[in-house]
C-alpha positions in Angstrom: -17.2 6.2 32.9 -13.5 6.4 31.9 -12.7 8.4 28.7 -9.4 9.5 27.4 -8.0 12.2 29.8 -11.2 12.3 31.8 -13.4 10.3 34.2 -17.0 11.2 34.8 -20.0 9.8 36.7 -23.1 9.8 34.5 -26.6 8.3 34.8 -27.6 6.7 31.5 -31.1 5.4 30.5 -31.2 1.6 30.5 -33.9 0.9 27.9 -32.6 3.2 25.0 -30.4 1.7 22.3 -26.8 2.7 22.9 -26.4 4.3 19.4 -29.0 6.9 20.4 -27.2 8.1 23.5 -23.7 7.8 22.1 -23.6 11.4 20.8 -24.5 12.7 24.3 -21.8 10.5 25.9 -19.2 11.8 23.5 -20.3 15.4 24.3 -20.3 14.9 28.1 -16.8 13.4 28.0 -15.6 16.4 25.9 -14.4 14.2 23.0 -16.2 16.0 20.2 -13.0 18.0 19.3 -10.5 15.2 19.8 -8.2 13.9 17.1 -10.1 10.5 17.1 -13.6 12.0 16.8 -13.8 11.2 13.1 -13.1 7.6 13.7 -16.0 7.1 16.2 -16.1 5.7 19.7 -17.1 2.5 21.5 -18.2 1.7 25.0 -16.8 -1.4 26.5 -16.1 -3.2 29.8 -12.4 -3.5 30.7 -10.7 -6.1 28.6 -13.9 -7.1 26.7 -15.3 -6.5 23.3 -17.3 -3.2 22.6 -20.9 -3.1 23.5 -23.4 -3.6 20.7 -24.7 -0.1 19.8 -28.0 -1.6 18.6 -28.9 -2.9 22.1 -29.7 -1.1 25.3 -27.5 -1.1 28.3 -30.0 -3.3 30.2 -30.1 -5.8 27.4 -26.3 -6.2 27.6 -26.3 -6.7 31.4 -24.8 -3.3 32.4 -25.6 -2.6 36.0 -25.6 0.5 38.1 -22.2 1.5 39.3 -20.4 -0.5 36.6 -17.3 1.2 35.0 -17.4 1.5 31.3 -14.6 2.7 29.0 -15.0 5.1 26.1 -12.4 4.4 23.5 -11.8 5.2 19.9 -12.6 2.5 17.4 -9.0 2.7 16.2 -7.6 2.1 19.6 -6.6 -1.4 20.7 -8.1 -2.7 23.9 -5.7 -3.1 26.8 -4.5 -6.6 27.5 -6.3 -8.5 30.2 -4.2 -9.3 33.3 -5.0 -12.6 35.0 -4.2 -13.6 38.6 -5.2 -17.3 38.0 -3.5 -19.8 35.7 -6.9 -21.5 34.9 -8.4 -18.1 33.8 -5.3 -17.4 31.7 -5.6 -20.7 29.9 -9.3 -20.2 29.3 -8.7 -16.7 27.9 -6.0 -18.0 25.6 -8.3 -20.8 24.3 -11.2 -18.4 23.7 -8.9 -15.9 21.9 -7.6 -18.5 19.5 -9.0 -17.7 16.1 -8.5 -21.3 14.9 -11.3 -22.5 17.1 -14.4 -23.8 15.3 -17.1 -21.1 15.3 -20.3 -20.1 13.6 -18.5 -18.0 11.0 -16.5 -21.1 9.9 -19.7 -23.2 9.9 -21.3 -20.7 7.6 -18.3 -20.5 5.3 -18.1 -24.3 4.9 -21.9 -24.7 4.4 -22.0 -21.9 1.7 -18.9 -23.4 0.0 -20.5 -26.8 -0.1 -23.7 -25.2 -1.6 -21.6 -23.4 -4.2 -19.7 -26.6 -5.2 -22.9 -28.6 -5.6 -24.5 -25.9 -7.6 -21.6 -25.9 -10.0 -21.7 -29.7 -10.0 -25.3 -29.6 -11.1 -24.4 -27.4 -14.0 -21.7 -29.9 -15.0 -24.1 -32.8 -14.8 -26.5 -31.0 -17.1 -23.7 -30.2 -19.5 -22.7 -33.9 -19.6 -26.3 -35.1 -19.9 -26.6 -35.0 -23.7 -25.2 -37.6 -26.0 -22.3 -36.4 -28.1 -22.3 -33.0 -26.4 -25.9 -32.2 -27.6 -27.8 -30.8 -24.7 -30.5 -29.1 -26.8 -33.9 -29.8 -25.2 -34.5 -31.0 -21.7 -31.0 -30.4 -20.2 -30.9 -26.9 -21.6 -34.4 -26.1 -20.3 -33.5 -27.5 -16.8 -30.4 -25.3 -16.8 -32.3 -22.2 -17.7 -35.0 -22.8 -15.1 -32.3 -23.5 -12.5 -30.6 -20.2 -13.4 -33.8 -18.3 -13.0 -34.6 -19.9 -9.7 -31.1 -19.3 -8.3 -31.2 -15.7 -9.3 -34.5 -15.2 -7.7 -33.5 -16.9 -4.4 -30.2 -15.0 -4.3 -31.9 -11.7 -4.9 -34.4 -12.4 -2.1 -31.6 -13.3 0.3 -29.8 -10.1 -0.4 -32.7 -7.6 -0.7 -35.3 -9.1 1.7 -33.2 -10.7 4.4 -30.2 -8.4 4.0 -27.8 -11.4 3.7 -25.5 -10.2 0.8 -23.0 -13.0 1.2 -25.4 -15.9 0.8 -27.2 -14.0 -1.9 -24.0 -13.5 -3.9 -23.2 -17.2 -3.5 -26.6 -18.4 -4.7 -26.6 -15.9 -7.6 -23.1 -17.1 -8.5 -24.5 -20.6 -8.8 -26.8 -19.3 -11.5 -23.9 -18.3 -13.8 -22.8 -21.8 -14.9 -26.4 -22.9 -15.4 -26.9 -19.8 -17.7 -23.9 -20.8 -19.6 -25.0 -24.4 -20.0 -28.5 -23.2 -21.1 -26.9 -21.0 -23.7 -24.9 -24.0 -25.0 -28.2 -25.9 -25.6 -30.1 -23.2 -27.4 -28.9 -24.4 -30.8 -29.0 -28.1 -31.8 -25.7 -29.9 -32.5 -25.1 -31.5 -35.9 -24.9 -35.2 -35.8 -21.3 -36.4 -35.4 -20.1 -33.0 -34.2 -19.9 -31.4 -30.7 -20.8 -27.9 -29.7 -19.2 -25.4 -32.0 -18.4 -21.7 -32.2 -22.0 -20.7 -32.5 -22.9 -22.6 -29.3 -20.1 -20.9 -27.5 -21.2 -17.5 -28.6 -24.8 -18.0 -27.5 -23.6 -19.4 -24.2 -21.5 -16.2 -23.7 -24.6 -14.1 -24.4 -26.7 -16.0 -21.8 -23.9 -15.7 -19.3 -23.7 -12.0 -19.9 -27.4 -11.6 -19.3 -27.3 -13.6 -16.1 -24.3 -11.6 -14.8 -25.8 -8.3 -15.6 -29.1 -9.2 -13.9 -27.3 -10.5 -10.8 -25.1 -7.3 -10.6 -28.3 -5.1 -10.8 -30.1 -7.1 -8.2 -27.3 -7.3 -5.7 -26.0 -3.9 -4.4 -22.9 -5.5 -2.7 -20.6 -8.5 -3.1 -20.9 -8.3 -6.9 -17.3 -8.6 -7.9 -17.8 -12.0 -9.4 -20.6 -10.7 -11.5 -18.5 -8.0 -13.0 -15.9 -10.6 -13.7 -18.4 -12.9 -15.4 -19.8 -10.0 -17.4 -16.4 -8.9 -18.8 -15.3 -12.5 -19.4 -18.6 -13.2 -21.3 -18.2 -10.1 -23.4 -14.6 -11.1 -24.4 -15.8 -14.7 -25.0 -18.7 -13.4 -27.2 -16.4 -11.2 -29.3 -13.9 -14.1 -29.6 -16.7 -16.4 -30.6 -18.0 -14.0 -33.3 -14.5 -13.6 -34.7 -14.0 -17.3 -34.9 -17.5 -17.7 -36.4 -17.0 -15.2 -39.2 -13.3 -15.7 -39.9 -13.2 -19.5 -39.5 -9.9 -19.2 -37.8 -8.5 -22.0 -35.7 -8.9 -22.2 -32.0 -5.2 -21.5 -31.5 -5.3 -18.3 -33.5 -8.4 -17.0 -31.7 -6.8 -17.8 -28.3 -3.7 -15.9 -29.3 -5.7 -12.8 -30.3 -7.9 -13.1 -27.2 -4.9 -13.4 -24.8 -3.2 -10.4 -26.4 -6.3 -8.2 -26.1 -6.9 -9.3 -22.5 -3.3 -8.5 -21.5 -3.6 -5.1 -23.1 -6.9 -4.4 -21.3 -5.3 -4.9 -17.9 -3.6 -1.5 -18.0 -7.0 0.3 -18.5 -8.8 -1.5 -15.7 -8.0 0.9 -12.8 -9.3 3.8 -14.7 -12.5 1.9 -15.7 -13.1 0.9 -12.1 -12.6 4.5 -10.8 -15.0 5.8 -13.4 -17.6 3.2 -12.5 -17.3 4.0 -8.8 -17.4 7.7 -9.6 -14.1 8.4 -7.7 -13.0 12.0 -8.2 -9.9 11.9 -10.5 -9.0 15.6 -10.4 -8.2 18.1 -7.7 -8.5 21.8 -8.2 -7.0 24.4 -5.9 -9.8 26.6 -4.6 -9.6 30.3 -5.4 -8.9 32.8 -2.7 -12.2 34.0 -1.2 -13.7 34.9 2.1 -16.0 31.9 1.9 -14.9 28.8 3.9 -13.8 25.8 2.0 -16.3 23.0 1.6 -15.5 20.0 3.8 -14.6 16.8 2.1 -17.1 14.0 2.6 -14.7 11.4 3.9 -17.3 8.7 4.3 -18.5 9.2 0.7 -14.9 9.1 -0.7 -14.2 6.0 1.4 -17.3 4.2 0.1 -16.4 5.1 -3.5 -12.9 3.8 -3.0 -14.1 0.6 -1.6 -16.6 0.3 -4.4 -13.9 0.9 -7.0 -11.7 -1.8 -5.4 -14.6 -4.3 -5.5 -15.2 -3.5 -9.2 -11.5 -3.7 -10.0 -11.2 -7.1 -8.4 -14.0 -8.4 -10.7 -12.5 -6.8 -13.8 -9.0 -8.2 -13.1 -10.4 -11.6 -12.3 -12.2 -11.6 -15.7 -9.0 -10.8 -17.6 -7.1 -13.4 -15.6 -9.7 -16.0 -16.3 -9.6 -15.3 -20.1 -5.8 -15.3 -20.1 -5.6 -18.7 -18.2 -8.1 -20.3 -20.6 -6.3 -18.8 -23.7 -2.9 -19.9 -22.3 -4.2 -23.4 -21.8 -5.2 -23.6 -25.4 -1.9 -22.2 -26.6 0.2 -24.3 -24.3 -1.5 -27.6 -25.4 -1.2 -26.8 -29.1 1.5 -28.2 -31.3 2.5 -24.8 -32.5 6.0 -23.6 -31.5 5.1 -19.9 -31.8 2.0 -20.5 -29.7 4.0 -22.0 -26.9 6.5 -19.2 -27.0 3.6 -16.7 -26.8 2.3 -18.6 -23.8 5.5 -18.3 -21.9 5.9 -14.6 -22.8 2.3 -13.7 -21.7 2.7 -15.6 -18.5 5.8 -13.7 -17.6 4.1 -10.4 -18.7 1.3 -11.1 -16.1 3.9 -10.9 -13.4 4.9 -7.5 -14.7 1.3 -6.3 -14.9 0.9 -7.3 -11.2 3.4 -4.5 -10.3 0.9 -1.8 -11.2 -1.5 -2.8 -8.5 -1.2 -2.3 -4.7 -4.1 -4.3 -3.3 -3.2 -7.9 -2.5 -6.2 -9.4 -4.3 -5.3 -8.0 -7.7 -1.6 -9.0 -7.3 -2.5 -12.5 -6.2 -4.9 -12.9 -9.2 -2.3 -11.8 -11.8 0.7 -13.5 -10.2 -1.3 -16.7 -9.7 -2.5 -16.5 -13.3 1.1 -16.2 -14.5 2.0 -19.3 -12.4 -0.9 -21.3 -13.8 0.0 -20.2 -17.3 3.5 -21.5 -16.9 2.3 -24.7 -15.4 -0.1 -25.3 -18.3 2.7 -24.7 -20.7 4.9 -27.3 -18.9 2.0 -29.7 -18.7 1.3 -29.4 -22.4 4.9 -29.9 -23.3 5.2 -32.9 -21.0 2.0 -34.7 -22.3 3.0 -34.1 -25.9 6.6 -35.3 -25.5 7.4 -38.8 -26.6 9.0 -41.2 -24.1 11.7 -42.0 -26.6 12.7 -38.4 -27.1 15.2 -38.1 -24.4 16.6 -34.7 -25.4 13.2 -33.0 -25.3 12.4 -34.6 -22.0 15.7 -33.3 -20.6 14.9 -29.8 -21.8 11.5 -29.9 -20.2 12.9 -31.2 -16.9 15.6 -28.5 -17.0 13.2 -25.6 -17.5 11.0 -26.9 -14.8 13.8 -27.1 -12.3 15.1 -23.6 -13.3 11.6 -22.2 -12.8 11.3 -23.8 -9.3 14.7 -22.4 -8.4 13.8 -18.9 -9.6 10.5 -18.9 -7.6 12.3 -20.1 -4.5 15.0 -17.4 -4.8 12.3 -14.7 -5.2 10.5 -16.0 -2.1 13.7 -16.2 -0.1 15.6 -13.0 -1.1 13.1 -10.3 -2.0 10.8 -10.1 1.0 12.0 -7.5 3.4 14.5 -6.0 1.0 14.3 -2.7 -0.8 14.9 -2.9 -4.5 17.7 -0.6 -5.7 16.9 2.0 -8.4 19.2 0.1 -10.8 17.3 -3.2 -10.5 14.0 -1.4 -10.4 14.8 0.3 -13.7 16.1 -3.0 -15.1 12.8 -4.7 -14.2 10.9 -1.9 -16.0 13.0 -2.3 -19.1 12.6 -6.1 -19.0 8.8 -5.7 -18.7 8.7 -3.3 -21.6 10.6 -5.8 -23.8 8.3 -8.6 -22.8 5.2 -6.5 -23.5 6.6 -5.3 -26.8 7.2 -8.9 -28.0 3.6 -10.0 -27.4 2.2 -8.5 -30.6 4.9 -9.9 -32.9 4.5 -13.3 -31.4 0.7 -13.1 -31.9 1.3 -12.1 -35.5 3.6 -15.2 -35.9 0.8 -17.5 -34.4 -1.7 -16.0 -36.9 0.8 -16.7 -39.8 0.2 -13.2 -41.1 3.7 -13.1 -42.6 2.7 -16.0 -44.8 -0.4 -14.1 -45.8 1.7 -11.0 -46.5 4.2 -12.9 -48.7 1.5 -14.6 -50.7 -0.6 -11.4 -51.0 2.3 -9.2 -52.2 4.1 -11.9 -54.2 7.2 -11.8 -52.0 9.6 -14.7 -52.0 
């Protein structure tokens, strides 16, 4: 056996799982005090993948006299040296990650299952005449949601397949929403209203909470659905009791969702119970307690998973709200759409993980696209000036994004431009509330209430 800085001849039992004899191997090779001990070790043949610790040496075809290599899990395997062109070609083909494999087959199959589950919810939503799904469609959607939650929980808890369990439980979310839409009957001549949307948000919240409680892992989408349903429920209640227009409700909802983004890291850290303070230990003769690195790492990973779900919920709410604002005929609503979309790029700067940044930046891009699409579809073909302005802004946006992609990667932003970006972001964020007030027409209410002008 070859280990770092040492080579030993050992006799190992053949019928014992490798994980049970691994501590003795590390001790015999004098690696317990090495710098890589906390990372763990693997046994492997030269140039091959590590041996499976759950299997015995005999089950993995290890023979007497064979040389095994003990390496840290963080250490890269040495490259294989070939003396035959055919073997080199075969090795290059096998190492190509683009080859079709079982992992890709599983991903495609689960993606297809998810799409058809979402499609079934859409079919039930469109089943009623005039948008009225009260009755059989709503009952079928509710039964389907219960069945999918049960099957997904069984896959995760009984078969220990958390990925497929999360996919199946995620398919229950749109069915729960459709079932909530059909709880209340629709008045003849009218489609689903604010009360239907509120009840649908409640049923979606219930399904998301149940799924998050049943699945111990892979539950970011359920945190996202839960937060989005809470925001939707509050917005529905506001619209129900104030009788405000959809545009005004969307303006308030988008403003609150944008403000909530700054609090999400702290909320995720508290949920994952990540320590947020560090106290200097007092001088004493007692040795300091060792930090549980594995626990802290698990809490950090859990916090990131929760944070992805919370950010995804805010982005979903923002995109829906920006779509409503962008397709409205209100000038202030469209200005607010552009400002919030730009503000989402600034909010992405407070995150370091790629998932959160992609969600916020992608949401900002979608918001701008919805605004341009709303302007384009509402523009008259005979209004040449307006069409020219829309075309010009679209071209400028394309040039700006291209310049960012070409010039910024690999370059360090100077302190001057970094400070300028912070000031610009502050101005953009500060302008959101006044624009929301303008969409709500609160200045008209103030003038009429106080008898001004």
